[in-house]
N, CA, C and O atoms as a CHARMM CRD file, in Angstrom:
* protein
*
  380
    1    1 MET  N     91.05700 102.11900 128.47300 PROA 1      0.00000
    2    1 MET  CA    91.02900 102.82500 127.07700 PROA 1      0.00000
    3    1 MET  C     89.56100 102.92200 126.58800 PROA 1      0.00000
    4    1 MET  O     89.03900 101.85800 126.25500 PROA 1      0.00000
    5    2 THR  N     89.03000 103.74100 126.52600 PROA 2      0.00000
    6    2 THR  CA    87.57400 103.98200 125.86300 PROA 2      0.00000
    7    2 THR  C     87.25000 103.54400 124.74600 PROA 2      0.00000
    8    2 THR  O     88.18800 103.36500 123.96900 PROA 2      0.00000
    9    3 ILE  N     85.97100 103.24300 124.29700 PROA 3      0.00000
   10    3 ILE  CA    85.80700 103.01300 122.93000 PROA 3      0.00000
   11    3 ILE  C     86.09300 103.91200 121.78800 PROA 3      0.00000
   12    3 ILE  O     86.45800 103.50600 120.68400 PROA 3      0.00000
   13    4 ALA  N     85.91100 105.13900 122.10200 PROA 4      0.00000
   14    4 ALA  CA    86.08600 106.02700 121.39100 PROA 4      0.00000
   15    4 ALA  C     87.73100 106.27800 121.10900 PROA 4      0.00000
   16    4 ALA  O     88.29000 106.68800 120.09200 PROA 4      0.00000
   17    5 CYS  N     88.27300 105.87700 122.38800 PROA 5      0.00000
   18    5 CYS  CA    89.81600 105.83600 121.86000 PROA 5      0.00000
   19    5 CYS  C     90.13300 104.64000 120.82100 PROA 5      0.00000
   20    5 CYS  O     90.86100 104.81700 119.84400 PROA 5      0.00000
   21    6 GLU  N     89.58800 103.54500 121.09000 PROA 6      0.00000
   22    6 GLU  CA    89.89700 102.46700 120.13400 PROA 6      0.00000
   23    6 GLU  C     89.54300 102.50400 118.95800 PROA 6      0.00000
   24    6 GLU  O     90.13100 101.78900 118.14600 PROA 6      0.00000
   25    7 PHE  N     88.40400 103.41600 118.52000 PROA 7      0.00000
   26    7 PHE  CA    87.87900 103.29800 117.34000 PROA 7      0.00000
   27    7 PHE  C     88.82200 104.40900 116.85100 PROA 7      0.00000
   28    7 PHE  O     88.99000 104.30400 115.63700 PROA 7      0.00000
   29    8 GLY  N     89.35700 105.23100 117.28400 PROA 8      0.00000
   30    8 GLY  CA    90.14900 106.44500 116.82900 PROA 8      0.00000
   31    8 GLY  C     91.41600 105.62500 116.21200 PROA 8      0.00000
   32    8 GLY  O     91.76000 105.73400 115.03500 PROA 8      0.00000
   33    9 LEU  N     92.08100 104.76400 117.19400 PROA 9      0.00000
   34    9 LEU  CA    93.28000 104.02200 116.57500 PROA 9      0.00000
   35    9 LEU  C     92.78500 103.24100 115.70100 PROA 9      0.00000
   36    9 LEU  O     93.34900 103.29700 114.60800 PROA 9      0.00000
   37   10 SER  N     91.73200 102.36600 115.81200 PROA 10     0.00000
   38   10 SER  CA    91.55100 101.61300 114.51700 PROA 10     0.00000
   39   10 SER  C     91.11900 102.26800 113.28100 PROA 10     0.00000
   40   10 SER  O     91.36000 101.71300 112.20900 PROA 10     0.00000
   41   11 ALA  N     90.43500 103.51700 113.32200 PROA 11     0.00000
   42   11 ALA  CA    90.33500 104.37200 112.31500 PROA 11     0.00000
   43   11 ALA  C     91.74100 104.66600 111.53800 PROA 11     0.00000
   44   11 ALA  O     91.86500 104.51300 110.32300 PROA 11     0.00000
   45   12 ALA  N     92.89200 105.15500 112.49800 PROA 12     0.00000
   46   12 ALA  CA    93.84100 105.65900 111.96100 PROA 12     0.00000
   47   12 ALA  C     95.03800 104.64400 111.22900 PROA 12     0.00000
   48   12 ALA  O     95.83400 104.85300 110.31300 PROA 12     0.00000
   49   13 ARG  N     94.76500 103.45800 112.08800 PROA 13     0.00000
   50   13 ARG  CA    95.42300 102.40000 111.26200 PROA 13     0.00000
   51   13 ARG  C     95.12300 101.96300 109.90000 PROA 13     0.00000
   52   13 ARG  O     95.90900 101.69900 108.99100 PROA 13     0.00000
   53   14 LEU  N     93.64800 101.92900 109.92200 PROA 14     0.00000
   54   14 LEU  CA    92.95000 101.60600 108.70700 PROA 14     0.00000
   55   14 LEU  C     93.36400 102.71700 107.41500 PROA 14     0.00000
   56   14 LEU  O     93.65900 102.38100 106.26800 PROA 14     0.00000
   57   15 TRP  N     93.31100 103.77500 107.82000 PROA 15     0.00000
   58   15 TRP  CA    93.75200 105.00600 107.15500 PROA 15     0.00000
   59   15 TRP  C     95.03200 104.71600 106.35800 PROA 15     0.00000
   60   15 TRP  O     95.13100 104.80600 105.13500 PROA 15     0.00000
   61   16 HSD  N     96.22700 104.27000 107.42000 PROA 16     0.00000
   62   16 HSD  CA    97.58600 104.17600 106.85500 PROA 16     0.00000
   63   16 HSD  C     97.70500 102.96200 105.96500 PROA 16     0.00000
   64   16 HSD  O     98.52300 102.98600 105.04600 PROA 16     0.00000
   65   17 LEU  N     96.79700 101.69300 106.21400 PROA 17     0.00000
   66   17 LEU  CA    96.60400 100.65300 105.39500 PROA 17     0.00000
   67   17 LEU  C     96.19700 101.12300 104.12200 PROA 17     0.00000
   68   17 LEU  O     96.88800 100.85400 103.14000 PROA 17     0.00000
   69   18 HSD  N     95.13500 101.80800 104.01400 PROA 18     0.00000
   70   18 HSD  CA    95.05500 102.39200 102.64400 PROA 18     0.00000
   71   18 HSD  C     95.80400 103.34400 101.98200 PROA 18     0.00000
   72   18 HSD  O     95.80000 103.28000 100.75300 PROA 18     0.00000
   73   19 ARG  N     96.32300 104.04800 102.41800 PROA 19     0.00000
   74   19 ARG  CA    97.21700 105.00500 101.82500 PROA 19     0.00000
   75   19 ARG  C     98.46700 104.58400 101.35700 PROA 19     0.00000
   76   19 ARG  O     99.11000 105.27200 100.56500 PROA 19     0.00000
   77   20 VAL  N     99.06000 102.97700 101.99300 PROA 20     0.00000
   78   20 VAL  CA    99.91000 102.18400 101.48400 PROA 20     0.00000
   79   20 VAL  C     99.37200 101.67600 100.29100 PROA 20     0.00000
   80   20 VAL  O     99.91200 101.98400  99.22800 PROA 20     0.00000
   81   21 ARG  N     98.35700 100.92200 100.30900 PROA 21     0.00000
   82   21 ARG  CA    97.66200 100.18800  98.98900 PROA 21     0.00000
   83   21 ARG  C     97.34900 101.55300  97.85600 PROA 21     0.00000
   84   21 ARG  O     97.22000 101.35000  96.64900 PROA 21     0.00000
   85   22 ARG  N     97.27500 102.66100  98.35500 PROA 22     0.00000
   86   22 ARG  CA    97.04400 103.36800  97.12700 PROA 22     0.00000
   87   22 ARG  C     98.43700 103.63800  96.57200 PROA 22     0.00000
   88   22 ARG  O     98.63000 103.31400  95.40000 PROA 22     0.00000
   89   23 MET  N     99.48200 104.21900  97.29800 PROA 23     0.00000
   90   23 MET  CA   100.66600 104.24200  96.69000 PROA 23     0.00000
   91   23 MET  C    101.24400 102.93100  96.01100 PROA 23     0.00000
   92   23 MET  O    101.94900 102.99900  95.00400 PROA 23     0.00000
   93   24 VAL  N    100.88600 101.66600  96.65600 PROA 24     0.00000
   94   24 VAL  CA   101.24100 100.63600  95.77700 PROA 24     0.00000
   95   24 VAL  C    100.78000 100.72200  94.35800 PROA 24     0.00000
   96   24 VAL  O    101.52500 100.64800  93.38100 PROA 24     0.00000
   97   25 ARG  N     99.61800 100.86700  94.33500 PROA 25     0.00000
   98   25 ARG  CA    98.85100 100.93400  93.04200 PROA 25     0.00000
   99   25 ARG  C     99.45900 101.85700  92.08900 PROA 25     0.00000
  100   25 ARG  O     99.90000 101.49500  90.99800 PROA 25     0.00000
  101   26 GLU  N     99.47700 103.32900  92.62100 PROA 26     0.00000
  102   26 GLU  CA   100.21800 104.15900  91.74900 PROA 26     0.00000
  103   26 GLU  C    101.77600 104.16500  91.30700 PROA 26     0.00000
  104   26 GLU  O    102.12600 104.53200  90.18500 PROA 26     0.00000
  105   27 GLN  N    102.54800 103.78300  92.16600 PROA 27     0.00000
  106   27 GLN  CA   103.80200 103.26600  91.74500 PROA 27     0.00000
  107   27 GLN  C    104.03200 102.08800  91.07900 PROA 27     0.00000
  108   27 GLN  O    105.08000 101.96000  90.44600 PROA 27     0.00000
  109   28 GLY  N    103.07800 101.05400  91.12800 PROA 28     0.00000
  110   28 GLY  CA   103.30000  99.54400  90.54800 PROA 28     0.00000
  111   28 GLY  C    102.56500  99.77200  89.29900 PROA 28     0.00000
  112   28 GLY  O    102.75900  98.96500  88.39000 PROA 28     0.00000
  113   29 GLY  N    101.60700 100.91900  89.07800 PROA 29     0.00000
  114   29 GLY  CA   101.06400 100.86100  87.91400 PROA 29     0.00000
  115   29 GLY  C    100.17700  99.76700  87.68100 PROA 29     0.00000
  116   29 GLY  O    100.10700  99.19000  86.59500 PROA 29     0.00000
  117   30 PHE  N     99.28900  99.38500  88.99600 PROA 30     0.00000
  118   30 PHE  CA    98.59000  98.46600  88.68600 PROA 30     0.00000
  119   30 PHE  C     97.18200  99.12200  88.77000 PROA 30     0.00000
  120   30 PHE  O     96.99200 100.19500  89.34300 PROA 30     0.00000
  121   31 GLY  N     96.08300  98.30400  88.07600 PROA 31     0.00000
  122   31 GLY  CA    94.80500  98.76700  87.63400 PROA 31     0.00000
  123   31 GLY  C     93.61400  98.17900  88.80000 PROA 31     0.00000
  124   31 GLY  O     93.79600  97.37000  89.71000 PROA 31     0.00000
  125   32 PRO  N     92.60400  98.75400  88.48500 PROA 32     0.00000
  126   32 PRO  CA    91.51200  98.04100  89.62800 PROA 32     0.00000
  127   32 PRO  C     91.29200  96.44100  89.34100 PROA 32     0.00000
  128   32 PRO  O     90.69300  95.69100  90.11100 PROA 32     0.00000
  129   33 GLN  N     91.78400  96.12100  88.30600 PROA 33     0.00000
  130   33 GLN  CA    91.56300  94.49300  88.25600 PROA 33     0.00000
  131   33 GLN  C     92.70800  93.97400  89.21400 PROA 33     0.00000
  132   33 GLN  O     92.51200  92.80000  89.52700 PROA 33     0.00000
  133   34 THR  N     93.48800  94.35100  89.59200 PROA 34     0.00000
  134   34 THR  CA    94.54900  93.96100  90.36900 PROA 34     0.00000
  135   34 THR  C     94.02100  93.88500  91.74200 PROA 34     0.00000
  136   34 THR  O     93.12700  94.63800  92.12700 PROA 34     0.00000
  137   35 LEU  N     94.55600  93.00100  92.47300 PROA 35     0.00000
  138   35 LEU  CA    94.12000  92.94300  93.80300 PROA 35     0.00000
  139   35 LEU  C     95.19500  93.11900  94.73500 PROA 35     0.00000
  140   35 LEU  O     96.13400  92.32300  94.75900 PROA 35     0.00000
  141   36 VAL  N     95.11400  94.27000  95.63200 PROA 36     0.00000
  142   36 VAL  CA    96.36100  94.97000  96.39500 PROA 36     0.00000
  143   36 VAL  C     95.78100  94.51600  97.80600 PROA 36     0.00000
  144   36 VAL  O     94.61100  94.80800  98.05100 PROA 36     0.00000
  145   37 SER  N     96.53900  93.81300  98.75500 PROA 37     0.00000
  146   37 SER  CA    96.08600  93.89500 100.11000 PROA 37     0.00000
  147   37 SER  C     97.11300  94.14500 100.96500 PROA 37     0.00000
  148   37 SER  O     98.20800  93.65300 100.68900 PROA 37     0.00000
  149   38 VAL  N     96.98100  94.86900 102.03700 PROA 38     0.00000
  150   38 VAL  CA    98.01700  95.39300 102.84200 PROA 38     0.00000
  151   38 VAL  C     97.52600  95.07900 104.27800 PROA 38     0.00000
  152   38 VAL  O     96.38000  95.25000 104.69300 PROA 38     0.00000
  153   39 THR  N     98.57800  94.59400 104.96000 PROA 39     0.00000
  154   39 THR  CA    98.52300  94.21100 106.56400 PROA 39     0.00000
  155   39 THR  C     99.61900  94.32200 107.03100 PROA 39     0.00000
  156   39 THR  O    100.67000  94.26700 106.39100 PROA 39     0.00000
  157   40 GLU  N     99.46300  94.54700 108.57900 PROA 40     0.00000
  158   40 GLU  CA   100.70500  94.56100 109.29100 PROA 40     0.00000
  159   40 GLU  C    100.65600  93.19100 110.03200 PROA 40     0.00000
  160   40 GLU  O     99.65200  92.52900 110.29900 PROA 40     0.00000
  161   41 PHE  N    101.97000  92.90800 110.30600 PROA 41     0.00000
  162   41 PHE  CA   102.11500  91.32200 111.36600 PROA 41     0.00000
  163   41 PHE  C    103.24000  91.79100 112.03900 PROA 41     0.00000
  164   41 PHE  O    103.99200  92.72700 111.76800 PROA 41     0.00000
  165   42 PHE  N    103.23800  90.83700 113.13700 PROA 42     0.00000
  166   42 PHE  CA   104.53000  90.99800 113.99200 PROA 42     0.00000
  167   42 PHE  C    105.59300  89.88100 113.19300 PROA 42     0.00000
  168   42 PHE  O    105.49200  88.68100 112.93700 PROA 42     0.00000
  169   43 CYS  N    106.71200  90.96800 112.92700 PROA 43     0.00000
  170   43 CYS  CA   107.90800  90.36700 112.53600 PROA 43     0.00000
  171   43 CYS  C    108.88300  89.72900 113.19000 PROA 43     0.00000
  172   43 CYS  O    109.57100  90.40600 113.95500 PROA 43     0.00000
  173   44 ASP  N    109.16800  88.28500 113.04400 PROA 44     0.00000
  174   44 ASP  CA   110.07500  87.47700 113.83600 PROA 44     0.00000
  175   44 ASP  C    111.70400  87.84600 113.55100 PROA 44     0.00000
  176   44 ASP  O    112.51200  87.33100 114.32500 PROA 44     0.00000
  177   45 ASP  N    112.09200  88.50600 112.73500 PROA 45     0.00000
  178   45 ASP  CA   113.18400  89.06600 112.14700 PROA 45     0.00000
  179   45 ASP  C    113.57200  89.84800 113.25100 PROA 45     0.00000
  180   45 ASP  O    112.96300  90.86600 113.58100 PROA 45     0.00000
  181   46 PRO  N    114.96100  89.23400 114.06600 PROA 46     0.00000
  182   46 PRO  CA   115.43100  90.02000 114.99300 PROA 46     0.00000
  183   46 PRO  C    115.87400  91.41600 114.80900 PROA 46     0.00000
  184   46 PRO  O    115.82400  92.23000 115.73100 PROA 46     0.00000
  185   47 ASN  N    116.33600  91.71700 113.55000 PROA 47     0.00000
  186   47 ASN  CA   116.70300  93.09400 112.93500 PROA 47     0.00000
  187   47 ASN  C    115.38700  93.85000 112.85700 PROA 47     0.00000
  188   47 ASN  O    115.71800  95.02700 112.71300 PROA 47     0.00000
  189   48 CYS  N    114.15100  93.77500 112.87700 PROA 48     0.00000
  190   48 CYS  CA   113.11900  94.37700 112.43500 PROA 48     0.00000
  191   48 CYS  C    112.74100  94.71300 113.61700 PROA 48     0.00000
  192   48 CYS  O    112.53700  93.78900 114.40400 PROA 48     0.00000
  193   49 PRO  N    112.53300  96.15100 114.09300 PROA 49     0.00000
  194   49 PRO  CA   112.27400  96.85900 115.02800 PROA 49     0.00000
  195   49 PRO  C    110.90100  96.53500 115.54300 PROA 49     0.00000
  196   49 PRO  O    110.68200  96.77900 116.72900 PROA 49     0.00000
  197   50 GLY  N    110.07200  96.08300 114.89900 PROA 50     0.00000
  198   50 GLY  CA   108.44200  95.88300 115.57600 PROA 50     0.00000
  199   50 GLY  C    107.73700  95.32300 114.39400 PROA 50     0.00000
  200   50 GLY  O    108.23000  94.54600 113.57600 PROA 50     0.00000
  201   51 PRO  N    106.33000  95.87900 114.39200 PROA 51     0.00000
  202   51 PRO  CA   105.41200  95.32600 113.46900 PROA 51     0.00000
  203   51 PRO  C    105.83400  95.46300 112.19600 PROA 51     0.00000
  204   51 PRO  O    106.80500  96.22100 112.19200 PROA 51     0.00000
  205   52 ALA  N    105.49100  94.99000 110.83300 PROA 52     0.00000
  206   52 ALA  CA   106.01600  95.04600 109.65600 PROA 52     0.00000
  207   52 ALA  C    104.56300  95.26500 108.78900 PROA 52     0.00000
  208   52 ALA  O    103.40600  95.22500 109.20800 PROA 52     0.00000
  209   53 THR  N    104.98000  95.46300 107.68300 PROA 53     0.00000
  210   53 THR  CA   103.96600  95.58300 106.71300 PROA 53     0.00000
  211   53 THR  C    103.70200  94.50200 105.49100 PROA 53     0.00000
  212   53 THR  O    104.66400  94.20500 104.78200 PROA 53     0.00000
  213   54 ARG  N    102.95400  94.16000 105.34400 PROA 54     0.00000
  214   54 ARG  CA   103.18700  92.99800 104.21000 PROA 54     0.00000
  215   54 ARG  C    102.14600  93.48500 103.34000 PROA 54     0.00000
  216   54 ARG  O    101.02300  93.77000 103.75500 PROA 54     0.00000
  217   55 ILE  N    102.58900  93.60400 101.86600 PROA 55     0.00000
  218   55 ILE  CA   101.92700  93.67700 100.94600 PROA 55     0.00000
  219   55 ILE  C    102.00000  92.65500  99.84100 PROA 55     0.00000
  220   55 ILE  O    103.00300  92.31000  99.21600 PROA 55     0.00000
  221   56 THR  N    100.45400  92.13000  99.67900 PROA 56     0.00000
  222   56 THR  CA   100.15700  90.80200  98.59600 PROA 56     0.00000
  223   56 THR  C     99.53700  91.51300  97.39300 PROA 56     0.00000
  224   56 THR  O     98.52200  92.19500  97.53000 PROA 56     0.00000
  225   57 ILE  N    100.13300  91.36000  96.24200 PROA 57     0.00000
  226   57 ILE  CA    99.83900  91.95800  95.07900 PROA 57     0.00000
  227   57 ILE  C     99.28400  90.51100  94.03600 PROA 57     0.00000
  228   57 ILE  O    100.10900  89.61700  93.85000 PROA 57     0.00000
  229   58 LEU  N     98.01300  90.39600  93.47100 PROA 58     0.00000
  230   58 LEU  CA    97.60800  89.45700  92.89100 PROA 58     0.00000
  231   58 LEU  C     97.06800  89.83400  91.43500 PROA 58     0.00000
  232   58 LEU  O     95.98300  90.41600  91.43500 PROA 58     0.00000
  233   59 THR  N     97.60100  89.61500  90.31700 PROA 59     0.00000
  234   59 THR  CA    97.29500  90.21000  89.24500 PROA 59     0.00000
  235   59 THR  C     96.51800  88.95400  88.49200 PROA 59     0.00000
  236   59 THR  O     96.54200  87.76900  88.82400 PROA 59     0.00000
  237   60 MET  N     95.84900  89.54200  87.42100 PROA 60     0.00000
  238   60 MET  CA    94.75200  88.82000  86.79700 PROA 60     0.00000
  239   60 MET  C     95.55400  87.55800  86.06300 PROA 60     0.00000
  240   60 MET  O     94.86800  86.74600  85.44300 PROA 60     0.00000
  241   61 ASP  N     96.70000  87.41800  86.11300 PROA 61     0.00000
  242   61 ASP  CA    97.06100  85.87800  85.45800 PROA 61     0.00000
  243   61 ASP  C     97.43100  85.07800  86.83200 PROA 61     0.00000
  244   61 ASP  O     98.14900  84.07900  86.81400 PROA 61     0.00000
  245   62 LEU  N     96.93400  85.55700  87.88400 PROA 62     0.00000
  246   62 LEU  CA    97.18500  84.81800  88.89800 PROA 62     0.00000
  247   62 LEU  C     98.29400  84.69100  89.62700 PROA 62     0.00000
  248   62 LEU  O     98.40400  83.84300  90.51200 PROA 62     0.00000
  249   63 MET  N     99.17900  85.50300  89.32000 PROA 63     0.00000
  250   63 MET  CA   101.05700  85.65300  89.77200 PROA 63     0.00000
  251   63 MET  C    100.66600  86.63000  90.97900 PROA 63     0.00000
  252   63 MET  O    100.21500  87.77500  90.92800 PROA 63     0.00000
  253   64 ARG  N    100.99800  85.77900  92.14600 PROA 64     0.00000
  254   64 ARG  CA   101.10600  86.51200  93.49900 PROA 64     0.00000
  255   64 ARG  C    102.40500  86.97100  94.04200 PROA 64     0.00000
  256   64 ARG  O    103.37100  86.20800  94.05900 PROA 64     0.00000
  257   65 ARG  N    102.47300  88.24000  94.50600 PROA 65     0.00000
  258   65 ARG  CA   104.01100  88.61500  94.75800 PROA 65     0.00000
  259   65 ARG  C    103.53700  88.91800  96.34200 PROA 65     0.00000
  260   65 ARG  O    102.38600  89.26800  96.60200 PROA 65     0.00000
  261   66 VAL  N    104.14100  88.81300  96.93700 PROA 66     0.00000
  262   66 VAL  CA   104.03500  88.99800  98.68700 PROA 66     0.00000
  263   66 VAL  C    105.58800  89.86500  98.82000 PROA 66     0.00000
  264   66 VAL  O    106.64500  89.23600  98.77000 PROA 66     0.00000
  265   67 LEU  N    105.55600  91.29200  98.98400 PROA 67     0.00000
  266   67 LEU  CA   106.51600  92.27200  99.47000 PROA 67     0.00000
  267   67 LEU  C    106.55100  92.58900 100.99200 PROA 67     0.00000
  268   67 LEU  O    105.40800  92.48300 101.43500 PROA 67     0.00000
  269   68 VAL  N    107.31900  92.88800 101.81900 PROA 68     0.00000
  270   68 VAL  CA   107.34300  93.14800 103.20700 PROA 68     0.00000
  271   68 VAL  C    108.20900  94.58300 103.35700 PROA 68     0.00000
  272   68 VAL  O    109.39200  94.65500 103.02600 PROA 68     0.00000
  273   69 VAL  N    107.71800  95.31200 103.71000 PROA 69     0.00000
  274   69 VAL  CA   108.47800  96.37100 104.39800 PROA 69     0.00000
  275   69 VAL  C    108.70300  96.42700 106.08600 PROA 69     0.00000
  276   69 VAL  O    107.81900  96.54100 106.93500 PROA 69     0.00000
  277   70 HSD  N    109.88800  96.33400 106.25500 PROA 70     0.00000
  278   70 HSD  CA   109.97900  96.23100 107.80200 PROA 70     0.00000
  279   70 HSD  C    110.03900  97.49900 108.76100 PROA 70     0.00000
  280   70 HSD  O    111.01500  97.92400 109.37900 PROA 70     0.00000
  281   71 ARG  N    108.47400  98.09200 108.71600 PROA 71     0.00000
  282   71 ARG  CA   108.08200  99.38200 109.33100 PROA 71     0.00000
  283   71 ARG  C    106.44000  99.05300 109.36500 PROA 71     0.00000
  284   71 ARG  O    105.76200  98.39000 108.57900 PROA 71     0.00000
  285   72 PRO  N    106.13400  99.64400 110.36200 PROA 72     0.00000
  286   72 PRO  CA   104.39600  99.93000 110.55400 PROA 72     0.00000
  287   72 PRO  C    104.04200 100.70800 109.36400 PROA 72     0.00000
  288   72 PRO  O    104.72600 101.50900 108.72700 PROA 72     0.00000
  289   73 ALA  N    102.80300 100.29900 109.18900 PROA 73     0.00000
  290   73 ALA  CA   101.89300 100.85100 107.89500 PROA 73     0.00000
  291   73 ALA  C    102.30100 102.39100 107.98800 PROA 73     0.00000
  292   73 ALA  O    102.61900 102.99400 106.96300 PROA 73     0.00000
  293   74 ARG  N    102.28500 103.06600 109.33600 PROA 74     0.00000
  294   74 ARG  CA   101.97800 104.43300 109.69300 PROA 74     0.00000
  295   74 ARG  C    103.37700 105.00200 109.09900 PROA 74     0.00000
  296   74 ARG  O    103.41100 106.11600 108.57600 PROA 74     0.00000
  297   75 GLU  N    104.40200 104.27300 109.19400 PROA 75     0.00000
  298   75 GLU  CA   105.87200 104.66900 108.59400 PROA 75     0.00000
  299   75 GLU  C    106.25300 104.42400 107.43100 PROA 75     0.00000
  300   75 GLU  O    107.30700 104.85000 106.95900 PROA 75     0.00000
  301   76 VAL  N    105.42100 103.69400 106.82500 PROA 76     0.00000
  302   76 VAL  CA   105.78800 103.40200 105.34900 PROA 76     0.00000
  303   76 VAL  C    105.67500 104.51800 104.34900 PROA 76     0.00000
  304   76 VAL  O    104.63900 105.15500 104.16100 PROA 76     0.00000
  305   77 SER  N    106.90400 104.72600 103.66900 PROA 77     0.00000
  306   77 SER  CA   106.94000 105.99700 102.96300 PROA 77     0.00000
  307   77 SER  C    106.81300 105.57200 101.20400 PROA 77     0.00000
  308   77 SER  O    106.90800 104.41000 100.80800 PROA 77     0.00000
  309   78 ALA  N    106.57800 106.79100 100.27400 PROA 78     0.00000
  310   78 ALA  CA   106.62500 106.22200  98.87900 PROA 78     0.00000
  311   78 ALA  C    108.18400 105.66900  98.22700 PROA 78     0.00000
  312   78 ALA  O    108.27500 105.03400  97.17600 PROA 78     0.00000
  313   79 ILE  N    109.42800 106.08900  99.15400 PROA 79     0.00000
  314   79 ILE  CA   110.59500 105.37000  99.03700 PROA 79     0.00000
  315   79 ILE  C    110.69500 104.13600  99.42200 PROA 79     0.00000
  316   79 ILE  O    111.54300 103.54300  98.75500 PROA 79     0.00000
  317   80 ASP  N    110.07300 103.33500 100.40300 PROA 80     0.00000
  318   80 ASP  CA   109.79700 102.26800 100.93600 PROA 80     0.00000
  319   80 ASP  C    108.97100 101.62100  99.80100 PROA 80     0.00000
  320   80 ASP  O    109.55200 100.57500  99.51000 PROA 80     0.00000
  321   81 ILE  N    108.07100 101.75200  99.17200 PROA 81     0.00000
  322   81 ILE  CA   107.12700 101.20500  98.31800 PROA 81     0.00000
  323   81 ILE  C    108.10400 100.76900  97.06300 PROA 81     0.00000
  324   81 ILE  O    108.34300  99.64800  96.61700 PROA 81     0.00000
  325   82 ALA  N    108.55700 102.00300  96.67900 PROA 82     0.00000
  326   82 ALA  CA   109.23600 101.99800  95.21000 PROA 82     0.00000
  327   82 ALA  C    110.57600 100.91300  95.50600 PROA 82     0.00000
  328   82 ALA  O    110.97800 100.13600  94.64000 PROA 82     0.00000
  329   83 ALA  N    110.95400 100.97800  96.36900 PROA 83     0.00000
  330   83 ALA  CA   112.20200  99.93400  96.87200 PROA 83     0.00000
  331   83 ALA  C    111.76200  98.41300  96.82200 PROA 83     0.00000
  332   83 ALA  O    112.46200  97.52900  96.32800 PROA 83     0.00000
  333   84 VAL  N    110.58500  98.22800  97.36100 PROA 84     0.00000
  334   84 VAL  CA   109.97100  96.87700  97.40700 PROA 84     0.00000
  335   84 VAL  C    109.46800  96.58800  96.27100 PROA 84     0.00000
  336   84 VAL  O    109.66000  95.39800  96.02100 PROA 84     0.00000
  337   85 ILE  N    108.94500  97.09400  95.51400 PROA 85     0.00000
  338   85 ILE  CA   108.38500  97.04900  94.24600 PROA 85     0.00000
  339   85 ILE  C    109.47100  96.93000  93.22300 PROA 85     0.00000
  340   85 ILE  O    109.37200  96.05100  92.36600 PROA 85     0.00000
  341   86 ASP  N    110.45500  97.70400  93.23700 PROA 86     0.00000
  342   86 ASP  CA   111.89500  97.29100  92.15900 PROA 86     0.00000
  343   86 ASP  C    112.40000  96.17700  92.75100 PROA 86     0.00000
  344   86 ASP  O    112.77800  95.44600  91.83600 PROA 86     0.00000
  345   87 ALA  N    112.66100  95.52600  94.08900 PROA 87     0.00000
  346   87 ALA  CA   113.01600  94.48300  94.19900 PROA 87     0.00000
  347   87 ALA  C    112.19000  93.40400  93.79500 PROA 87     0.00000
  348   87 ALA  O    112.65200  92.46600  93.14500 PROA 87     0.00000
  349   88 GLY  N    110.78900  93.48200  94.19500 PROA 88     0.00000
  350   88 GLY  CA   109.72600  92.11300  93.92800 PROA 88     0.00000
  351   88 GLY  C    110.00700  91.82400  92.40900 PROA 88     0.00000
  352   88 GLY  O    110.17600  90.65700  92.05600 PROA 88     0.00000
  353   89 ARG  N    110.07600  93.11700  91.26800 PROA 89     0.00000
  354   89 ARG  CA   110.30100  92.94100  89.82800 PROA 89     0.00000
  355   89 ARG  C    111.85400  92.42600  89.67000 PROA 89     0.00000
  356   89 ARG  O    112.23100  91.97500  88.58900 PROA 89     0.00000
  357   90 ALA  N    112.44500  92.48500  90.42900 PROA 90     0.00000
  358   90 ALA  CA   113.77600  92.12400  89.97100 PROA 90     0.00000
  359   90 ALA  C    114.15200  90.44700  90.29900 PROA 90     0.00000
  360   90 ALA  O    114.90300  89.69100  89.68300 PROA 90     0.00000
  361   91 VAL  N    113.23400  90.18200  91.63400 PROA 91     0.00000
  362   91 VAL  CA   113.10000  88.66400  91.72300 PROA 91     0.00000
  363   91 VAL  C    112.32000  87.91200  90.80700 PROA 91     0.00000
  364   91 VAL  O    112.63100  86.77200  90.46400 PROA 91     0.00000
  365   92 GLN  N    111.08900  88.65000  90.31000 PROA 92     0.00000
  366   92 GLN  CA   110.41500  87.99200  89.52200 PROA 92     0.00000
  367   92 GLN  C    110.94600  87.86700  88.19000 PROA 92     0.00000
  368   92 GLN  O    110.51700  86.95300  87.48600 PROA 92     0.00000
  369   93 ARG  N    111.98600  88.80600  87.65800 PROA 93     0.00000
  370   93 ARG  CA   112.78000  88.49500  86.44300 PROA 93     0.00000
  371   93 ARG  C    113.57900  87.33300  86.66200 PROA 93     0.00000
  372   93 ARG  O    113.71000  86.55000  85.72200 PROA 93     0.00000
  373   94 THR  N    114.07700  87.12100  87.64300 PROA 94     0.00000
  374   94 THR  CA   114.94700  85.83800  87.79400 PROA 94     0.00000
  375   94 THR  C    114.69900  84.42400  88.05900 PROA 94     0.00000
  376   94 THR  O    115.47400  83.46900  88.11300 PROA 94     0.00000
  377   95 ASP  N    113.17500  84.53600  88.24300 PROA 95     0.00000
  378   95 ASP  CA   112.60700  83.09300  88.58800 PROA 95     0.00000
  379   95 ASP  C    112.44800  82.34300  87.56600 PROA 95     0.00000
  380   95 ASP  O    112.01300  81.19900  87.70000 PROA 95     0.00000
């Protein structure tokens, strides 16, 4: 693989990570003071088809939430984001 191909793949992956982060901010109503981090990782769950996307949200009150979408970042949709944000809020309310 050439350096140009590797750079293109890295650029595409980075673009998708930023796209997911932007969707999380918009759908979650998080402002610029909230830290939103998006990464891909290898999922150990046998039901997970491959890489998964981890979303970490750190608010000003230092509450950290970690949400997981069991898809690579390039396949994450707005529906996936809405589902994990709603599930995260439901868990947060019961704690």
